[in-house]
C-alpha angles and dihedrals in degrees: 000000000000089000092045092050093049092050089050090051092049091051090049092052093048093048089055096044117112116255116263095180104143140029107309095004127252103039089328094295095132088219127114125199092206124105142218103057119157123251097194120048144133140127102339098002117095089335115150095182147332124216127188115244140195116256113277145113103228120119126247120256127195148216125187092277106010142067116208122200137162132220143174121220135161095346095314128108110218134203111196133197121200128188103246097214099051106014094238116155102244096182143334127200131188146198120208111254103246096191142357115233118205118238146140116325089244091055120090140191085247098037101115119082121237123231129220135203090209095273109030128052127219118198131183122204116188090214093051120012136238127342133178130198130179125238092274093052096260114149108244098178146321133214114195113212138178156351094209136211101231139129100207105026128261117297112181118100121216120261134198120237107180107297092348131094109208125206125188117205110180108175141162087265134013098019116183147159118225138189122213128192108256089212102057107358098246115152106251096184142344125200126194117231133209091214119104127215116338139152110209129120118236125249130217120238120195117318101317117022137087119207123211137181118195145138103344096329143088109206141183127199134188114251095219102046107009095237119156111257102175147001136196124184130205095068117143113271099234116046109186100158125057119248127244127218119212121173096337095315121107118208123197142165122220143171129234143149123240089193121021116234115250122258088235090069088066097038093055090057102035112019098098097165092046095228094132095249137081121243125201094257090051099053094034112171097355099136096200094051092040092055092046094053090047101047108022130074117343092344094229090141091248116110118219133177094267093052089048092053091046093054093042092055089060094057098050111120148083122338113201142034126331134189121208125193111224120192144146115250119178092341094309130101116246126196129187134163117255102185146330133207113254090204116088115230128205136188097031122141106148122088116254121254127216121204130168095338098318127102117213124202122177122202133195110285089045091276108164117202118192123195134187103254093214100050109011090238111157110246101179143338120201143133124271095239112231095015107073120136129081125333125207099145114088116231123254133195149203136162090010092302125115125207115213115185120188135202091257092064099259121132114198118202110208128190102229125230141091090294096038119186136197110247097180144349111213117199121208098165089221125105116258123201097144122092113242123243121227123202138142094355088305125121113208110197129180117206131176087269108041151319120284135193117201129188142153118281098019 
């Protein structure tokens, strides 16, 4: 009877837990309204279970009873399903990896997070396309896509908008956003985009719009037909992190150069034959130069000064955080810039987090910048003591506590506020690139070695 009562209690908690069905949870906010999450945890501390996972960097997504994850191993692209209560691997299915597209060293064949409708799962692999399985692991459909014209690899995860699976593919050439039937995988619409290469995941606005930020432009598309509903220029030219939308204001971080670096800076370091150009054997695996040689100028795979200058002109723009007000006026979407930070920021990969009027941006080195959400005024900038190092995982929050996971396997739990403080630094000693999932008082965390569930009292 005790076991039965405990099982019923677990089921009730899971049923009441807030949905975390996509990258960064409810509409990509990274914020859970649930309670009871642990502050201190690790191997043997508040650990409900640990499951072995395939290599990958995608983030876990949840249904009431399942955890979905993707991985890539030995030329195969895996979708995995775990039991949420016990961590048991219920099934895994794979598609053979047909190609290996080059990209940034932090990118991965299984870097993009899946999305679930509560029963079925939809996963996107940049080296294959979209696949969907039901809760029992039966293949529902697949939609091969690509190859892509990118320098760093694709970065946007799929999202669900009603009965439509939306995929954003912003590339160096032929960018588009497309909607696929969640029922059978058929492409319902495909809309070309002016934006160049970008890596952010779209957001939903209201009942029928998708919001995007990418190279130089804010955009809005209709969910049903994909039509362009709004555009705002002045956006940073390189959008690595995904935006967040809070009470009608969209916040994002982006990179840009106010003054392009001179070609001589690369020639001095790489031009071994001193001919004033960079040959493939000189720039090697440099993804930026490789894409420049392939898609700029005469495309002969040799970079000269003219091609360098052409590419640099395309990345001139704001470097920092921007806030955009989004609202409906007269049946049309209007977007206007509210503020932008005057201070240039470097070494930022994670998405921003907005909580109780404060914007949090974490940089490599564990440097945490806080801004007033209403004005963009810088409140403070200091390090997260005990959790320095690189950051790829985006912060998530619940109950006024923010979880910051770094690449060294440390998870700092910070009490949010204008005078934030570190409550605990939990060490897992396994690399972390994925973003944690928060639901029902439980923390789901993917590391380089496995998948964990932490909760109080375990």
